[in-house]
C-alpha positions in Angstrom: -10.7 3.6 -26.0 -9.2 4.5 -22.7 -7.5 2.3 -20.7 -8.0 2.2 -16.5 -6.0 0.6 -14.3 -7.8 -1.0 -11.5 -5.5 -0.6 -8.2 -7.0 -4.4 -7.2 -7.4 -5.7 -10.8 -4.9 -4.0 -12.9 -5.5 -2.6 -16.4 -9.1 -2.8 -18.0 -10.9 -1.3 -20.8 -12.7 1.6 -20.0 -16.2 -0.3 -20.9 -15.8 -2.1 -17.5 -16.0 1.3 -15.6 -18.3 4.0 -14.3 -17.6 7.8 -13.6 -18.6 8.6 -9.9 -17.6 12.3 -10.5 -15.1 14.7 -9.2 -13.0 12.9 -6.3 -12.3 14.6 -2.7 -15.5 16.2 -2.2 -16.1 16.5 1.5 -19.5 15.5 2.7 -21.0 18.0 5.1 -20.6 17.8 8.7 -24.0 18.8 9.3 -26.3 18.3 6.3 -29.3 19.3 8.5 -28.2 22.7 8.8 -27.6 23.7 5.5 -29.5 25.8 3.2 -31.2 25.0 0.3 -28.6 26.8 -1.9 -25.7 25.4 0.2 -27.3 21.8 -0.5 -27.8 22.3 -3.9 -24.4 23.6 -4.1 -22.8 20.6 -2.6 -24.8 18.3 -5.1 -24.4 19.9 -8.1 -21.4 22.2 -8.6 -18.1 20.5 -9.0 -14.6 22.2 -10.3 -14.3 22.2 -14.1 -10.8 22.3 -14.7 -8.5 21.6 -17.9 -5.8 19.5 -17.2 -5.3 17.3 -13.9 -8.7 16.4 -12.7 -9.1 14.0 -9.7 -12.2 11.7 -10.4 -13.7 8.6 -8.8 -14.2 5.7 -10.7 -16.0 2.3 -10.1 -14.8 -0.8 -11.3 -18.5 -2.1 -11.6 -17.9 -5.1 -14.2 -14.6 -6.2 -12.3 -13.9 -6.3 -8.7 -17.1 -3.5 -8.1 -14.6 -1.2 -6.0 -14.3 2.4 -6.1 -11.0 4.1 -6.7 -9.8 7.5 -7.4 -7.9 8.6 -10.6 -6.3 11.9 -11.8 -6.9 12.3 -15.3 -5.9 15.1 -17.7 -9.0 16.4 -19.1 -7.5 18.1 -22.3 -6.0 14.8 -23.6 -8.1 11.9 -21.6 -4.3 10.7 -20.4 -4.4 9.0 -16.9 -1.8 10.3 -14.9 -2.3 8.4 -11.4 -4.8 5.7 -9.9 -5.1 5.4 -6.3 -7.4 3.7 -3.7 -9.8 5.7 -1.6 -8.5 7.1 1.4 -5.1 7.5 -0.1 -3.7 10.9 -0.5 -3.7 12.3 -4.0 -0.3 11.7 -5.6 2.1 14.5 -6.2 2.4 14.4 -9.8 5.8 16.6 -9.7 6.5 19.5 -12.1 6.1 17.7 -15.5 2.5 18.2 -15.3 0.8 22.0 -15.6 -1.2 23.1 -13.0 -5.0 23.1 -13.5 -6.6 25.8 -15.1 -10.5 26.5 -14.9 -12.4 26.4 -17.9 -13.8 29.4 -19.8 
């Protein structure tokens, strides 16, 4: 069982949350100008790294707010939690850089 810390409600069991995909994916400035291929890439293609990965989570059973978390995809360890709009926290030299999955 994974423990997530909601920035507003504190530590809670993972069953209270819903995964929202990769964090910090910018919405296209002019979506009507995208080709079908570019639109499909925006909707469906995301990074798939091993190591620290920024994700969006919703506290669906609690405050119902969205937040971001950096989770190590190899160990499931949550390295940082932060509110939307805040920059991704620097994790220091102790955390290895993400490596692309094969």
